[in-house]
N, C-alpha and C positions, 0 to 999 in steps of 0.2 A: 262455798260459793261455786267453786269449779265443779264439784261433784253433782250439785243440783243441776247445773247447766248440762253436764254430760248425761245425766239421767233423763232429762227432758228430751235431749236429742236421741238417745237410744229408744225411748218410748215412741218418739215420732217415727223413727225408722222401722221399728217393729210393727206398729199398727199399719203403716203404709205398705210394707211388704206383705203383711197378712191380708190386707184389702186387695192388693194386686193379685195375690195367689188365689183368693176367693173368686175374683172375676175371671181370671184365666182358666180356672178349673171348674167353671160353673156347669159344664156339660156333664160332669159326674154327679151332679145333684139329682136326687130322685124326687124332686118336688114338681108336681104337675099342677099348675094353676089353670085358670080358665083359658088363657091364651096359648097354653102349651109350652111356654117358656119358663125358665126358672127366674122369674123376676124378684122373688124373695131373696135369692142368692145375690142378685145384682144390688139390691137395696142394702144388704149386709156388707157387701164389698165396698160400696160407695161410702157407707157409714163408717167403716173402719178407716178408709182413706181420709175422711173428714176429721175423725178423731186424731189421726196422725198429723194432719195439718194444724189442728188446734194446739197440739203439743209443740210443734215447730214454732208457731207464733208465740207461744208462752216462753219458749227458750230464748227467742230473739228479744222479747220484752225483758226477760230476766237479765240477760247480758247487757242490754242497753241501760237499764236502771242501775245495775251494779257498776257499770263503767261511769255513769253519770254521778253516782254516789262517790266514786273514787276521785273524780275531778273536782267536785264541789267541796269535798272534805268529809271524811268519815269521822264520826264522833268518837270512835274507839281509838285509844292511843296505840301507836305503833311501837315496835321493840326499841327503837332509838329513843322514843319519848320515855319509855320505862327506864332506860339507862340514865337519862338526864334527871328523872325524878329521884332515882336511887342515889345519884351522886350528890344531890342537894341535901 
């Protein structure tokens, strides 16, 4: 459960940083479209940032529902419940 959340956060950071680097370094792109700007690079950078945002939202939802499941009651028995069942 913890590793899933951390993986989603690291994916979010990775895609966001990647998108920011694409946008910052767009002047190195050798793409010349009709307007003379590298708009394709801008679309790619914004797309990467949006994917990073989607992973961040997914991580927040994951942790929210995991916390909600812990407060409502997890159907899986805990270690102390195993010990009680073994002593019976």
